[in-house]
C-alpha positions in Angstrom: -91.4 -49.8 -78.7 -91.4 -53.6 -78.8 -89.1 -53.7 -81.8 -86.7 -51.3 -80.1 -86.8 -53.3 -76.9 -86.1 -56.5 -78.8 -83.3 -54.9 -80.7 -81.6 -53.7 -77.5 -82.0 -57.1 -75.8 -80.3 -58.7 -78.9 -77.4 -56.1 -78.6 -77.0 -57.2 -75.0 -75.7 -60.6 -76.1 -72.4 -59.5 -77.7 -71.8 -56.9 -74.9 -72.2 -59.6 -72.2 -70.1 -62.0 -74.3 -67.3 -59.4 -74.5 -67.5 -58.9 -70.8 -67.3 -62.6 -70.1 -64.1 -62.9 -72.3 -62.4 -60.0 -70.6 -63.4 -61.2 -67.1 -62.3 -64.7 -67.7 -59.1 -63.6 -69.4 -58.0 -61.0 -66.9 -58.7 -63.2 -63.9 -56.8 -66.1 -65.4 -53.8 -63.9 -66.0 -53.7 -63.0 -62.3 -50.9 -64.6 -60.3 -51.6 -67.4 -58.0 -53.0 -71.0 -58.4 -56.6 -71.4 -57.4 -56.1 -75.0 -56.5 -53.2 -74.0 -54.2 -55.3 -71.2 -52.7 -58.2 -73.6 -51.9 -55.9 -76.1 -50.2 -53.9 -73.6 -48.2 -55.3 -73.6 -44.7 -54.0 -71.4 -41.9 -50.9 -70.6 -44.0 -49.9 -74.3 -44.4 -48.5 -75.0 -47.8 -50.2 -78.0 -49.6 -48.2 -80.7 -51.2 -47.6 -80.7 -55.0 -49.5 -84.0 -55.3 -52.6 -82.5 -53.7 -52.4 -79.4 -55.8 -52.1 -81.4 -59.0 -55.0 -83.7 -58.0 -57.3 -80.7 -57.3 -56.3 -79.0 -60.6 -57.3 -82.2 -62.4 -60.6 -82.3 -60.5 -61.4 -78.7 -61.3 -60.4 -78.9 -64.9 -57.6 -76.4 -64.6 -55.2 -78.6 -66.6 -57.5 -78.3 -69.7 -56.8 -75.9 -72.5 -57.9 -72.3 -71.8 -60.6 -72.3 -74.4 -62.1 -75.4 -72.9 -62.1 -73.8 -69.4 -63.7 -70.7 -70.8 -66.5 -72.5 -72.6 -67.2 -74.6 -69.5 -67.2 -71.4 -67.4 -69.4 -69.6 -69.9 -72.0 -72.4 -70.0 -72.2 -72.3 -66.2 -72.3 -68.5 -66.2 -75.3 -68.5 -68.5 -77.1 -70.6 -65.9 -75.9 -68.1 -63.2 -73.5 -70.6 -61.8 -70.2 -69.0 -61.0 -68.9 -71.7 -58.8 -68.3 -71.5 -55.1 -66.4 -68.8 -53.2 -62.9 -70.0 -52.3 -63.2 -68.2 -49.0 -66.7 -69.2 -47.7 -67.4 -72.3 -49.8 -70.9 -71.0 -50.7 -72.2 -70.4 -54.2 -71.1 -67.1 -55.6 -74.5 -66.2 -56.9 -76.0 -66.8 -53.4 -73.3 -64.7 -51.8 -73.9 -61.8 -54.3 -77.7 -61.9 -54.0 -77.6 -62.0 -50.2 -75.6 -58.8 -50.1 -77.3 -57.0 -53.0 -80.3 -55.7 -50.8 -77.8 -53.8 -48.6 -76.2 -52.2 -51.6 -79.6 -51.4 -53.1 -80.8 -49.9 -49.8 -77.7 -47.6 -49.7 -78.0 -46.7 -53.3 -81.6 -45.6 -53.1 -81.0 -43.6 -49.9 -78.0 -41.9 -51.5 -80.1 -41.1 -54.7 -82.8 -39.6 -52.5 -80.3 -37.4 -50.7 -78.9 -36.4 -54.1 -82.3 -35.4 -55.6 -83.4 -33.5 -52.5 -80.2 -31.4 -52.6 -79.3 -31.2 -56.3 -82.6 -30.5 -57.9 -83.6 -27.4 -56.0 -80.0 -26.2 -55.9 -79.5 -26.5 -59.7 -82.9 -25.0 -60.6 -82.6 -22.0 -58.2 -79.0 -21.5 -59.3 -80.2 -21.1 -62.9 -83.2 -19.0 -62.1 -81.2 -16.5 -60.0 -78.1 -16.5 -62.1 -75.2 -14.4 -60.7 -77.2 -13.9 -57.5 -76.0 -14.9 -54.1 -77.9 -18.3 -54.2 -76.2 -19.0 -57.6 -72.7 -18.3 -56.1 -73.5 -20.5 -53.1 -74.7 -23.4 -55.2 -71.7 -23.2 -57.5 -69.3 -23.1 -54.6 -71.1 -26.1 -53.1 -70.7 -28.0 -56.4 -67.1 -27.1 -56.7 -66.1 -28.1 -53.2 -68.3 -31.2 -53.2 -66.8 -32.4 -56.5 -63.2 -31.6 -55.4 -63.1 -33.3 -52.1 -62.4 -37.1 -52.1 -65.3 -39.2 -51.0 -63.3 -41.1 -48.4 -62.4 -37.7 -46.8 -66.0 -36.7 -46.5 -66.9 -40.0 -45.0 -64.1 -39.8 -42.4 -65.1 -36.2 -41.5 -68.7 -37.2 -41.0 -67.6 -40.0 -38.8 -65.4 -37.7 -36.8 -68.1 -35.1 -36.3 -71.3 -37.1 -35.9 -69.9 -40.2 -34.2 -66.7 -39.1 -32.3 -67.3 -35.5 -31.4 -71.1 -35.3 -31.0 -71.8 -39.1 -30.6 -75.1 -38.7 -32.5 -75.0 -41.5 -35.1 -73.7 -45.1 -35.3 -70.9 -45.8 -37.8 -70.4 -49.5 -38.4 -72.6 -52.2 -39.9 -76.2 -52.2 -41.2 -79.1 -51.6 -38.9 -81.9 -49.1 -38.8 -82.3 -45.6 -40.3 -79.7 -44.2 -38.1 -77.1 -46.6 -39.4 -78.0 -45.5 -43.0 -77.6 -41.7 -42.5 -73.9 -41.3 -42.7 -73.1 -43.5 -45.6 -76.1 -42.2 -47.6 -75.2 -38.6 -46.9 -71.6 -39.3 -47.9 -72.6 -40.7 -51.2 -75.5 -38.4 -51.8 -73.7 -35.2 -51.3 -70.8 -36.3 -53.5 -73.3 -37.0 -56.4 -75.3 -33.9 -55.6 -72.3 -31.7 -56.3 -72.1 -33.0 -59.9 -75.8 -33.1 -60.6 -76.2 -29.5 -59.4 -73.9 -28.3 -62.1 -75.5 -30.5 -64.8 -79.0 -29.3 -63.9 -77.9 -25.6 -63.7 -76.3 -25.8 -67.1 -79.2 -27.6 -68.7 -81.8 -25.2 -67.2 -79.9 -22.1 -68.4 -79.9 -23.6 -71.9 -83.6 -24.4 -71.8 -84.6 -21.0 -70.4 -82.9 -19.3 -73.4 -85.2 -21.1 -75.9 -88.0 -19.3 -77.8 -90.8 -21.5 -76.5 -90.0 -20.4 -72.9 -90.1 -16.8 -74.0 -93.4 -17.5 -75.8 -94.9 -19.2 -72.7 -94.0 -16.2 -70.6 -95.4 -13.8 -73.2 -98.7 -15.6 -73.1 -99.0 -14.7 -69.5 -98.5 -18.2 -68.0 -97.6 -18.3 -64.3 -93.9 -18.6 -63.7 -94.1 -21.8 -61.7 -96.0 -23.3 -64.6 -93.4 -22.2 -67.2 -90.6 -23.6 -65.0 -92.2 -26.8 -63.9 -94.1 -27.8 -67.1 -91.9 -26.5 -69.9 -88.4 -25.7 -68.6 -87.6 -28.3 -66.0 -89.0 -31.3 -67.9 -86.8 -30.6 -70.9 -83.8 -29.7 -68.7 -83.9 -33.1 -67.0 -83.0 -35.1 -70.1 -79.2 -34.7 -69.7 -79.5 -35.3 -66.0 -81.5 -38.5 -66.5 -78.6 -40.0 -68.5 -76.1 -39.1 -65.8 -78.6 -40.4 -63.2 -78.8 -43.8 -64.9 -75.0 -44.1 -65.1 -74.6 -43.1 -61.5 -77.3 -45.5 -60.4 -75.7 -48.3 -62.2 -72.3 -47.4 -60.8 -73.7 -47.4 -57.2 -75.4 -50.7 -57.7 -72.1 -52.0 -59.0 -70.8 -51.5 -55.5 -70.2 -48.4 -53.4 -66.8 -49.8 -52.7 -65.2 -47.0 -50.7 -68.2 -46.0 -48.6 -69.1 -49.6 -47.9 -65.5 -50.2 -46.8 -65.3 -47.1 -44.6 -68.7 -47.8 -42.9 -68.3 -51.6 -42.8 -71.6 -51.8 -44.8 -72.3 -55.4 -45.7 -72.9 -54.9 -49.4 -71.6 -56.1 -52.7 -68.8 -53.5 -52.8 -67.2 -54.5 -49.5 -67.6 -58.2 -50.4 -65.8 -57.9 -53.7 -63.0 -55.9 -52.0 -62.5 -58.7 -49.5 -62.6 -61.2 -52.4 -59.8 -59.3 -54.2 -57.5 -59.3 -51.2 -58.2 -63.0 -50.7 -57.8 -63.8 -54.4 -61.3 -65.2 -54.5 -61.4 -65.5 -58.3 -64.9 -67.0 -58.7 -66.4 -64.1 -56.7 -64.5 -61.6 -58.8 -65.7 -63.2 -62.0 -69.3 -63.4 -60.8 -69.3 -59.8 -59.6 -68.0 -58.5 -63.0 -70.6 -60.3 -65.0 -73.4 -59.5 -62.5 -72.6 -55.8 -62.5 -72.2 -55.6 -66.3 -75.7 -57.0 -66.7 -77.0 -54.4 -64.2 -75.3 -51.5 -66.1 -76.8 -52.7 -69.4 -80.3 -53.0 -68.0 -80.2 -49.6 -66.2 -79.1 -47.9 -69.5 -82.0 -49.5 -71.3 -84.4 -48.2 -68.7 -82.8 -44.7 -69.0 -83.4 -44.8 -72.8 -87.0 -45.8 -72.3 -87.6 -43.0 -69.8 -86.8 -40.4 -72.5 -90.2 -41.0 -74.0 -91.9 -40.0 -70.7 -89.8 -36.8 -70.5 -90.0 -35.8 -74.2 -92.7 -37.4 -76.4 -91.0 -36.0 -79.5 -88.3 -38.7 -79.1 -88.9 -41.8 -81.1 -87.0 -44.8 -80.0 -88.3 -46.9 -83.0 -86.7 -44.5 -85.4 -83.6 -43.9 -83.2 -84.5 -40.1 -82.9 
């Protein structure tokens, strides 16, 4: 286990280096002069002398590789500079908004598990029955409808028509319901199909037939033998989805004005806030890598036959 963990952490270095190169290169290819953007206040164009002086001060006149090495050295120390819009350190801005995104992500995952797990299992156990058709229809409709449309419909029904739940900003549990349900149901549609397909495959194996032939109770066969093995494909998708949501639930945070990382980076893109965009890309790439590592380690708990040391 220790050797595998050390090996994965070593592999993390070239991945993050590649992300840093792409992030720095793409952002620097974007139109616009950062020095001019900093100096432009209330639409007033700065003078050429002021722009050149600020470019010299920020090191923007240096060769690109020098700028990259300087930026990389600061990024290793989690220093991505200051936001062009707020003037605050980018790391501080991201970390201050991360709890809101994490809260929304965990709530959406809880909704997804509560809906998808029983729906997928029951759909597989009662194949071609009414409950199976109902679960498959839910999965098809849920995966087909755009997430922004679901969010707008929930706002219309629960905030406009019935006036039951608040819509904007972050507050108590009531503020969390609509964005969490919007995200959770969207993910539940996909996970229901994955769990159903995985359960059907596992239920056809000989060891399930043997367990039933031994006279074991059905709930023991399903819970102990079938479900545990059927969750392996779902865990991989779960990890990827969790990393994606932590990366910023951009659409939902924008619709519901949720003060998370996703909404912050959308505002940064519109404002051409390059330090924020660069910091966000590196920060979220690191989260993706770490979440995938945790997913790989969780395989051991679900299936002891898997050996991470030997790559099996």
